N, C-alpha and C positions, 0 to 999 in steps of 0.2 A: 838729296831731297828730304825734307822733314818727314818724320814718321812717328807713329805711336808704337810702343812696345808694351809687353805685359809686365815690365819691371818697373813701373811707376815713372819712367821717364816720358815726358810728353813731347818736347820740342827739340829736334836736332836741327842744327843749321846745316846748309849744304856743304858737302865735302870741300869745295873750293873755299868757302868761308872759314871752315875749320882750319885749313892750311894757312889762310891769311891770319887767323887768330894766333896760330902757333908761331908764324913768322913775326908777328907783332910782339909776342911775348919774348922771343929770342932777341929781337932788336932792343927792346926795353931793358932786358937783362944786361946786354952788352954795354948799353949806354949808361946804365945805373940810375936813370931818372924815371923809372917806370911807375912809381907810386901815384903820381898825379895823373898820368895817362890812364892807368888802370882804374883809378877812381872815376874819371870822366866816362870811360868806356863802360864800367859797371853800371853807372847811373843811366846811361843811354840804353843799355840792354834791359835793365829792370823796368825802365819806362816803356820799352817795346813790349815786354811780356806782361805788364800790369793788367791790361784788359782781360787777357786769358786767365791769369791768376785770379782776378776778381770774379769772373764767371764761375770758375771751379769752386771758389769759396762760397759763392751764392748757392751753388748746387748742394754743397755740403750742409749749409744752414737750412736748406729747404727739404732735407730728407725727412720723410714721415715713416715711422716704424709701426708695424703691427705684429702681434704674436699670438700664440695660442695659450689657453689656460687662464689662470687668474692674474693676468698681466696688469690690470688696473691696480689691484691691491699691491702687487709686487713693485710697481712703479712708485706708488705712494710710500711704501715702507723702505724702499731702497735709498731714499734721500733723507731719512730721519734716523738719528742715532737712538740707542737704547734709552737715553735720558729725555728723548723727545725733541732734541735740538735738530735744526736743519744741518745736514752735512755740508761741509765746505768742499770746494773743488768745482771742476767744470764738467759738463756733460760730454757725451761722445761727439755730438755735432761740433761743439766749440773746440774740443781737442783736435778734431780733424781739421778744422779751419786754421787753428794755430800751427798745425804741422805742415801745411801747404806752403812750400817755399821755392823760390827761383834760385838755382845754383849756377854759378859761372865758374868754369875751370879753364885754366890756361896751360894745363899739363901737355907735354908732348905725347904724340901717339893718339890712340883712340880716346884718351881721357879728356881732350879739349872739347868744349862745347857748352851749350846752355840747356838746362833741364829744369822742368817744374816737377816737383815730387811731393808726395805725402811722406814726410819723414819726421814723424813724431818721436819724442823721447820715450814714449810708451809703445813698446812693440805690439801690444794688443790692439792699439788704435790703428797701427799700420796694417796688421793682419785683417782686422774687421773692415777697414776701408777697402782693401783689395778684394775681399770676399764680396762685399756689397757691390762694388763696381763690376765684378766679373759675373756674379750670379743673381744679384738683386736681393740676396739674403745672407744671413750668417747663422751657422749652427753652433750652439754653445750649451754647456752644462747649466742646469737650472740652479742658480745660487751655489755654484761650485760642486754640486752633487754629480759625480762622474757617472752615476747609474742612470740619471734622468737627463735627457737632452731635449732641446727645443730649437725651433727655427724662429728667428726674428726676421721679418720681411720688411725691406724698405720698398714701399710701393713705387717710388720714383727713383730707386737706387741703381738699377742697371745702367752702366756707363755714365754715372754721375761725374766721374773724374775725366774720362776721355770725351764725353759728349761735346763740350765747347771747342775742342781742338780744330775741327774742320772749318769752323767759322773764322778763327783767328790765325790759322796756320800761315797763310800767304803774307799777311800783314806783319806777323812776328818775324818771319824769315827775312822779309824785305828790310825791315827796320834794323834788325841785328846786323845784316850784311852792310847796310848803309853806315851804321855806327863804326864797324870795323874798318871799312874803306876810308871813312873820314879820318880816323886816327892814323891809318897807314899813310894817307896823303899828307897829313900834317907832319908826320915824322919824316917823310921824304923831303918835304920843303925845308924842314929844320936842318936836315943832314946836308941837302944839296946845295 
């Protein structure tokens, strides 16, 4: 049964489907023509998870942050260099959106499956995203000063990542299973 965990994985397909995915991967490896089938299957799985991924990204874009102290001044000055130019780069929300990805694995054992994760190249974005999802806030040093710490609260942050899962869980599971079964059936027809 699909489930959520605290390790950033969102969607697991049913154990029977995982076994089918592993069987399909073995068959493709033995036949040597797996690239085209994997490409079709990956596309179908990504299409199935797209609405869930989109809702999670919308939640990340919609996060609103509040803090204590001179936050307005800090926000204004944090985006400006010493010469007065605007800093380049993306903000936290955009970095979180960019880091949300669907991963498909065909590995044998417990590694096979479909996961939607926050997996940014910046470890701080991952840590902050997890903290906001779990507690609705993140504790951090004020401008790197390890003596002074502050809380930044995301007023709509608790469960921003896992919130959309119940709405999409059954549809995603059904569509992923359907895609795997369709490829297995096609493979059986080709072999048979």
